[in-house]
C-alpha positions as CSV (number, residue, x, y, z in Angstrom):
1,M,-4.7,19.9,-22.0
2,R,-2.5,17.0,-21.6
3,K,-3.5,13.9,-19.8
4,E,-0.9,14.5,-17.0
5,E,-2.3,18.0,-16.4
6,L,-5.9,16.7,-16.2
7,V,-4.8,14.1,-13.6
8,A,-2.9,16.7,-11.6
9,N,-5.9,19.1,-11.6
10,F,-8.2,16.2,-10.6
11,T,-5.9,15.2,-7.8
12,V,-5.7,18.7,-6.4
13,K,-9.5,19.0,-6.5
14,I,-10.0,15.6,-4.8
15,T,-7.5,16.6,-2.1
16,K,-9.2,19.8,-1.4
17,I,-12.6,18.0,-1.1
18,M,-11.1,15.4,1.2
19,L,-9.6,18.1,3.4
20,E,-12.9,20.0,3.6
21,L,-14.7,16.8,4.5
22,H,-12.2,16.0,7.2
23,S,-12.6,19.5,8.6
24,L,-16.4,19.2,8.5
25,G,-16.1,15.8,10.3
26,E,-14.0,17.4,13.1
27,S,-16.5,20.2,13.6
28,I,-19.4,17.7,13.8
29,S,-17.4,15.6,16.3
30,E,-16.8,18.7,18.5
31,K,-20.5,19.6,18.4
32,E,-21.5,16.0,19.3
33,E,-19.0,16.1,22.2
34,E,-20.5,19.4,23.4
35,R,-24.0,18.0,23.1
36,G,-22.8,15.0,25.1
37,R,-21.4,17.2,27.8
38,R,-24.6,19.3,27.9
39,K,-26.8,16.1,28.0
40,S,-24.7,14.7,30.8
41,F,-25.1,18.0,32.7
42,E,-28.9,18.0,32.1
43,T,-29.1,14.4,33.2
44,H,-27.1,15.3,36.4
45,N,-29.6,18.1,37.1
46,E,-32.6,15.7,36.6
47,D,-31.0,13.3,39.1
48,E,-30.7,16.1,41.6
49,E,-34.4,16.9,41.1
50,R,-35.3,13.3,41.8
51,T,-33.5,13.2,45.2
52,F,-35.4,13.1,48.4
53,D,-36.7,16.5,49.4
54,K,-37.9,16.6,53.0
55,S,-39.8,19.9,52.4
56,K,-42.3,18.0,50.2
57,V,-43.0,15.3,52.8
58,K,-46.0,15.6,55.2
59,Y,-45.0,14.6,58.7
60,F,-47.4,12.7,60.9
61,N,-47.5,13.0,64.7
62,Y,-47.8,9.5,66.2
63,K,-49.1,9.2,69.7
């Protein structure tokens, strides 16, 4: 093979690898965003559980 052909093949392979890595990075970012949304939702639910619940309070009758 000639030097130019080797360089061209190498360039094509490197380009394919870079495109694959870019695609993988995007999919990881999407999953992290989804986890972030899910975590935010879970935190929101925990905050609701910490709010004041009158049914759990014992009432005293003062005379």
